C-alpha positions as CSV (number, residue, x, y, z in Angstrom):
1,M,0.0,0.0,0.0
2,V,2.8,2.4,0.9
3,V,4.6,1.6,-2.4
4,V,1.5,2.5,-4.4
5,I,1.2,5.9,-2.6
6,V,4.8,6.7,-3.2
7,G,4.5,5.6,-6.8
8,V,1.5,7.9,-7.3
9,L,3.2,10.8,-5.7
10,A,6.3,10.2,-7.8
11,A,4.2,10.1,-10.9
12,F,3.1,13.7,-10.2
13,A,6.3,15.1,-8.7
14,V,8.8,13.9,-11.3
15,P,7.2,15.7,-14.4
16,R,6.8,18.9,-12.4
17,F,10.4,18.8,-11.3
18,T,11.7,18.3,-14.8
19,D,9.5,21.1,-16.1
20,S,10.9,23.5,-13.5
21,V,14.4,22.5,-14.4
22,E,13.8,23.1,-18.0
23,R,12.2,26.5,-17.2
24,S,15.2,27.4,-15.1
25,K,17.7,26.5,-17.9
26,S,15.6,28.4,-20.5
27,S,15.6,31.5,-18.2
28,E,19.4,31.3,-17.7
29,A,19.9,30.9,-21.5
30,F,17.7,33.9,-22.2
31,N,19.5,36.1,-19.6
32,F,22.9,35.1,-20.9
33,Q,21.8,35.9,-24.5
34,A,20.8,39.4,-23.3
35,T,24.2,39.8,-21.6
36,I,26.0,38.8,-24.8
37,H,23.9,41.1,-26.9
38,A,24.6,44.2,-24.6
39,A,28.4,43.5,-24.0
40,P,29.8,45.3,-27.1
41,E,27.8,48.5,-26.3
42,R,28.9,48.4,-22.6
43,Y,32.5,48.1,-23.8
44,H,32.0,51.0,-26.2
45,A,30.5,53.2,-23.6
46,R,33.4,52.6,-21.2
47,Q,36.3,52.6,-23.7
48,G,35.1,54.8,-26.6
49,I,35.9,52.1,-29.1
50,Y,34.5,48.7,-29.9
51,A,36.4,45.7,-28.8
52,S,38.6,44.0,-31.3
53,R,38.5,40.7,-29.4
54,L,35.6,38.8,-27.8
55,A,37.8,38.1,-24.8
56,A,37.8,41.9,-24.0
57,L,34.1,41.9,-23.4
58,D,32.7,41.5,-19.9
59,A,30.1,38.8,-20.9
60,R,30.8,35.5,-19.2
61,S,28.6,32.7,-18.2
62,R,28.2,31.8,-14.6
63,R,30.5,28.8,-15.0
64,A,33.2,30.9,-16.7
65,A,32.8,33.7,-14.1
66,T,33.5,31.3,-11.2
67,A,36.6,29.8,-12.9
68,P,39.9,31.3,-11.6
69,R,41.6,33.6,-14.0
70,S,44.6,35.9,-13.9
71,P,44.3,39.5,-14.9
72,R,45.8,40.3,-18.3
73,L,46.9,43.7,-19.5
74,I,45.0,44.8,-22.6
75,R,46.6,47.6,-24.6
76,G,44.2,50.0,-26.2
77,S,44.5,51.3,-29.8
78,G,46.1,54.4,-28.5
79,S,42.9,56.3,-28.2
80,G,41.9,55.0,-24.8
81,P,43.5,53.9,-21.5
82,S,44.8,50.4,-21.0
83,H,42.9,48.4,-18.4
84,R,43.0,45.0,-16.7
85,I,40.5,42.4,-17.4
86,G,39.2,40.6,-14.3
87,T,39.6,43.6,-12.0
88,S,36.9,46.0,-11.0
89,R,37.3,49.6,-12.0
90,G,36.4,51.9,-9.1
C-alpha cells in the first residue's frame, strides 16, 4: 500500500520537477543571450571604441565567471586607456 502511494506521488512530482528544471535552464539561457547582446555596447560606452576581441568583453557565463583567471593587461589602440580584465574599475 505504501509503495502505491509513493508511486502515485512520484508520478506527479517527477514531471513537475523536470518542467521546473527546463524553465530554469531556459531562463538562464535567455539572460545570458541578453548579456552577450549588450556586452559590445557596454565596452564601447566605457572605452570609446568597440572591442577587437571577444575576450575583452565582460560577458561571461556563470560557469566561466567562477573559474579562476589571472588579470591580463590589454593595450588599447592608443585612443583610450589600458585596463586590466578581471579587476573592477572603481
